[in-house]
C-alpha positions in Angstrom: -12.9 -21.9 6.9 -15.4 -23.3 4.6 -13.5 -24.4 2.0 -15.9 -23.6 -0.9 -14.3 -19.9 -0.2 -11.3 -20.8 -1.5 -12.2 -22.9 -4.8 -14.7 -19.4 -4.8 -11.9 -17.1 -5.3 -9.3 -18.8 -6.7 -10.0 -18.1 -10.5 -10.5 -14.4 -9.4 -7.4 -14.1 -7.2 -5.2 -16.2 -9.8 -6.2 -14.2 -13.0 -6.1 -11.2 -11.4 -3.2 -11.1 -9.6 -1.3 -12.2 -12.8 -3.0 -9.1 -14.9 -1.9 -6.9 -12.3 1.7 -8.1 -11.8 2.7 -8.2 -15.8 0.6 -4.9 -17.0 2.9 -3.0 -14.4 5.9 -4.9 -15.5 5.0 -4.1 -19.0 4.3 -0.7 -18.2 7.2 0.1 -15.9 10.1 0.4 -19.0 7.6 2.8 -21.2 6.7 4.8 -17.9 10.5 5.4 -16.9 11.3 6.2 -21.0 8.2 8.8 -20.7 9.8 10.4 -17.2 13.1 10.3 -18.7 12.4 12.3 -22.0 9.8 15.3 -20.0 12.5 15.4 -17.1 10.1 13.6 -14.4 13.3 12.2 -12.2 15.1 13.1 -8.8 18.7 13.7 -8.5 20.7 11.7 -6.0 22.1 13.0 -2.9 19.9 16.4 -3.9 18.6 18.4 -1.1 14.8 17.1 0.1 13.0 18.9 3.1 15.7 19.0 5.5 17.7 15.3 4.5 18.8 14.3 0.8 17.5 11.7 -1.3 19.2 8.4 -0.9 19.7 7.0 -4.6 22.4 7.4 -6.9 21.6 9.2 -10.0 18.9 10.4 -11.9 15.8 7.9 -11.1 12.6 8.7 -12.9 10.0 9.3 -10.3 6.5 8.5 -11.6 6.4 5.0 -11.5 2.7 5.4 -9.3 1.4 5.9 -12.9 2.2 2.4 -14.0 0.8 0.8 -10.7 -2.1 2.6 -11.0 -2.6 1.5 -15.0 -1.7 -2.5 -13.2 -4.3 -1.9 -10.9 -7.0 -0.8 -13.0 -6.7 -3.0 -15.7 -6.7 -5.7 -13.0 -9.9 -4.7 -11.4 -11.6 -4.3 -14.7 -10.8 -7.6 -15.6 -11.7 -9.2 -12.4 -15.2 -7.5 -12.5 -15.9 -9.1 -15.9 -14.7 -12.4 -14.9 -16.7 -13.0 -11.7 -19.6 -10.3 -11.8 -21.7 -11.9 -9.1 -19.0 -12.0 -6.9 -18.6 -7.9 -5.9 -22.5 -7.2 -6.3 -22.9 -6.8 -3.0 -19.8 -4.0 -2.9 -20.5 -2.5 -6.2 -20.8 0.6 -5.5 -17.6 0.7 -2.9 -15.7 -0.3 -5.4 -16.1 2.0 -8.1 -16.0 4.7 -5.1 -12.3 3.5 -4.0 -11.0 2.8 -7.2 -12.5 6.8 -8.5 -10.6 7.9 -4.6 -7.4 5.7 -5.8 -7.6 8.3 -9.3 -8.0 11.4 -7.5 -4.9 10.2 -5.3 -2.9 9.1 -8.3 -3.4 12.4 -9.8 -2.7 14.7 -7.5 0.5 12.7 -6.4 1.6 12.6 -10.2 1.0 16.7 -10.1 2.8 16.6 -7.0 5.7 14.6 -8.5 5.9 17.0 -11.4 5.8 20.6 -10.0 5.3 20.3 -6.1 1.8 20.9 -5.1 1.2 23.5 -1.8 0.2 21.6 1.6 -3.0 22.9 1.0 -4.2 21.7 -2.1 -2.7 18.4 -1.6 -4.3 17.7 2.0 -7.4 19.1 0.3 -7.6 16.8 -2.4 -6.5 14.0 0.1 -9.5 14.7 2.3 -12.0 15.1 -1.1 -10.9 11.9 -2.2 -11.6 10.1 1.2 -15.1 12.0 1.3 -15.8 9.6 -2.4 -15.8 6.6 -0.4 -17.6 7.9 3.1 -20.4 9.1 1.0 -20.6 5.8 -0.1 -20.7 4.1 3.0 -16.9 3.0 3.3 -16.7 4.0 7.4 -15.4 3.4 10.3 -18.9 2.5 12.5 -17.8 0.7 15.5 -14.4 -1.1 17.3 -13.7 -3.9 19.0 -14.7 -3.8 22.9 -12.2 -6.1 24.7 -12.8 -4.8 28.2 -16.6 -4.3 28.4 -19.5 -6.8 28.3 -20.8 -5.6 24.7 -19.3 -6.8 22.3 -18.7 -3.4 20.1 -19.0 0.5 20.7 -20.4 2.2 18.1 -19.8 5.6 16.8 -22.5 8.4 16.2 -23.1 9.3 12.3 -20.6 12.1 12.2 -17.9 10.6 14.3 -17.4 7.9 12.4 -17.1 10.4 9.3 -14.7 11.8 11.0 -12.7 9.1 12.2 -12.9 7.2 8.6 -11.4 10.5 7.5 -8.9 11.0 9.5 -7.7 7.4 9.3 -7.9 7.3 5.6 -6.2 10.3 5.0 -3.6 10.0 7.7 -2.6 6.9 6.8 -2.2 8.1 2.9 1.0 10.1 4.4 2.0 7.7 6.9 2.3 5.0 3.5 4.2 8.1 1.9 6.7 8.6 4.5 7.6 5.1 4.2 9.0 5.6 0.9 12.2 6.4 1.0 14.4 3.2 0.4 14.6 1.1 -3.0 12.1 -1.5 -2.8 10.7 -0.7 0.9 7.4 0.7 0.3 6.5 -1.3 -2.7 7.3 -4.2 -0.6 5.4 -3.4 2.5 2.2 -2.6 0.3 2.5 -6.0 -1.2 2.7 -7.9 2.3 0.0 -6.0 3.3 -2.2 -6.7 1.3 -1.3 -10.1 1.2 -2.0 -10.5 4.6 -5.3 -8.5 4.3 -6.4 -10.5 1.8 -6.0 -14.0 3.8 -8.4 -12.4 6.1 -10.7 -11.5 3.4 -10.8 -14.9 1.5 -12.1 -17.0 5.0 -15.3 -15.7 3.4 -17.6 -16.3 0.7 -18.8 -12.7 0.3 -16.4 -10.5 0.6 -15.3 -10.5 -3.3 -15.0 -6.8 -3.5 -11.9 -6.8 -1.0 -10.5 -10.4 -2.7 -10.5 -8.0 -5.9 -9.2 -5.1 -4.7 -6.5 -6.4 -2.6 -5.4 -9.4 -5.0 -5.3 -6.1 -7.8 -2.6 -4.1 -5.2 -0.8 -7.4 -4.3 0.3 -7.6 -8.4 0.8 -4.6 -9.1 3.2 -3.7 -5.9 5.3 -6.5 -7.1 5.0 -6.1 -10.7 6.6 -2.4 -9.5 9.1 -4.0 -7.2 10.7 -5.8 -9.7 11.7 -2.7 -11.5 11.9 -0.7 -7.8 14.1 -3.1 -5.5 17.6 -1.8 -4.9 18.9 -0.6 -7.3 16.0 1.0 -8.5 15.5 2.4 -12.5 12.4 4.2 -10.9 10.6 5.2 -8.1 6.7 5.6 -7.2 6.6 9.0 -6.3 3.8 10.5 -4.4 1.3 9.5 -7.3 2.3 5.6 -6.3 2.7 5.8 -2.4 -0.7 8.4 -2.2 -2.3 5.9 -4.6 -1.2 2.4 -2.4 -1.5 4.1 1.0 -5.0 5.0 0.2 -6.5 1.9 -1.2 -4.6 -0.2 1.5 -6.6 2.1 4.2 -9.7 2.4 2.4 -10.0 -1.5 2.0 -9.1 -1.6 5.4 -12.2 -0.1 6.8 -14.6 -1.7 3.9 -17.4 -3.1 5.0 -16.3 -6.9 3.7 -13.1 -7.1 5.8 -15.1 -6.5 9.4 -16.2 -10.0 9.2 -16.1 -11.1 13.1 -15.7 -9.1 16.4 -11.4 -9.6 16.1 -11.5 -8.5 12.7 -13.3 -5.2 13.7 -10.8 -2.3 13.1 -8.1 -3.7 15.3 -6.9 -6.2 12.8 -6.4 -4.4 9.7 -4.7 -1.5 11.6 -2.0 -4.2 13.2 -1.2 -5.6 10.0 -0.9 -1.7 8.9 0.9 -0.8 12.0 4.4 -0.1 10.7 3.9 3.2 8.6 1.7 4.0 11.5 4.6 3.4 13.9 7.1 5.3 12.0 4.6 8.5 11.0 4.2 8.9 14.7 7.8 8.8 15.9 9.3 10.9 12.6 6.5 13.6 14.1 7.2 13.2 18.0 11.0 13.2 17.2 10.8 16.7 15.2 8.4 18.6 17.6 10.6 17.8 20.0 13.2 18.9 17.5 10.8 22.3 17.5 10.8 21.6 13.7 8.2 21.3 11.1 6.9 17.4 11.0 5.9 18.1 7.4 9.3 18.9 6.0 11.3 15.5 4.6 14.1 14.9 6.7 16.4 11.5 7.3 15.0 10.3 10.5 12.4 8.3 9.7 12.7 4.0 10.3 14.5 2.9 7.8 17.0 5.6 7.8 17.4 5.1 11.5 18.1 1.2 10.5 20.1 2.0 7.4 22.5 4.2 9.7 22.6 1.2 12.3 23.3 -1.7 10.1 25.4 0.1 7.3 23.8 -1.1 4.4 19.9 0.0 3.1 18.8 -3.7 1.8 19.5 -4.7 5.3 17.1 -1.6 6.9 14.5 -2.9 4.0 14.4 -6.7 4.6 14.4 -5.7 8.8 11.2 -3.5 7.7 9.9 -6.3 5.1 10.3 -8.8 7.9 8.3 -6.4 10.9 5.6 -6.0 8.5 4.9 -9.8 7.9 5.2 -10.1 11.4 2.4 -8.0 12.3 0.5 -9.1 9.3 1.3 -12.8 10.8 -0.3 -11.5 14.0 -3.6 -9.6 12.3 -4.3 -12.9 10.7 -4.0 -14.7 13.7 -6.2 -12.0 15.7 -8.8 -12.6 12.7 -9.0 -16.1 13.8 -7.2 -16.6 10.2 -6.5 -20.8 9.8 -3.1 -21.9 10.8 -2.5 -23.2 7.1 -3.8 -20.3 5.5 -1.3 -18.1 7.7 1.6 -20.3 6.9 0.6 -20.1 2.9 0.5 -16.2 3.1 4.3 -16.4 4.5 5.6 -18.4 2.4 3.9 -16.6 -0.9 4.7 -13.0 0.8 8.6 -14.4 1.1 8.4 -16.4 -2.3 7.0 -13.4 -4.1 9.1 -10.7 -2.7 12.5 -13.5 -3.0 11.7 -13.4 -6.8 11.3 -9.9 -7.4 14.1 -9.5 -5.9 16.8 -11.8 -7.5 15.1 -10.6 -10.9 15.8 -7.2 -10.5 19.8 -8.1 -9.0 20.6 -10.4 -11.8 19.4 -7.8 -14.1 21.2 -5.5 -12.1 24.5 -7.0 -12.5 23.7 -7.8 -16.0 23.2 -4.0 -17.1 26.4 -2.9 -15.2 28.9 -3.2 -17.5 27.6 -1.6 -20.1 25.4 1.0 -18.2 
């Protein structure tokens, strides 16, 4: 790996990450107060589809607004800080941000009033279409078993595959949002792993900017969202983070080698995909609607087996990090960068979790 690439990106990464984390951390209490005033809350133990909500008490559910706000401010700061590093993908970057705003909006409306599945799905495809029209597509996959290194898709197939991947992963990520801190931690780990892949090359500034902003926003939110959470991200946050991870994973800036093309990002993002797959198959076997909420996700199974929601979250964070390591190795990421990503992920998750835990213990008597 050219050492100058890390030096090149260092100011962008540090500033963007700090801005995203600080803005989200500042915004969450304000969004929480607003949610309590307007009644944007979820009652713990209340019915949710075929299952029940697992948290306790009345918890605000529009935290995605704070996540999107911190992300947007961080991206704008990054563009001003290093405009030359994102020139090659400026149009795609703006398209991704616009699509993310649309995802956040439909999720926010869904959190408040429950949008019909048809409208929700149509809006998700529209958001995915924004980036596809602007050149973010899965054009090829790696051919590991043939003489030709790549298999290229016809244009129509590339568009269809990309739309299905973005919409499918967005909903898969929403499915994994079931325990305090789970989805925000997974988003942080996955974005840091994808960031390590992008950091290897000096012309991947758009991906570096987006992934750093996602990581900072997710960790800034985790500081309030880890067990016991004071707020949940809701559909507004889950749709936004799932959409961002899905689109950046197919952004041309990450297709840098035969190994990286499609396979490594999908491996890094594997856990939500595995979860939605097993949930769908399980519900179809029981002749239930796969779209209805129920307590049969991977995190539910682990929660029941372990007897602890926190243990379930930590195990799934570990599984996500393991997938991230495998993806980074598949992308030929240098071992020092892989090690730094592992240590950084563990340290940042630990700081956010301990911070929230100490705050909960300090406020418990007065509460």
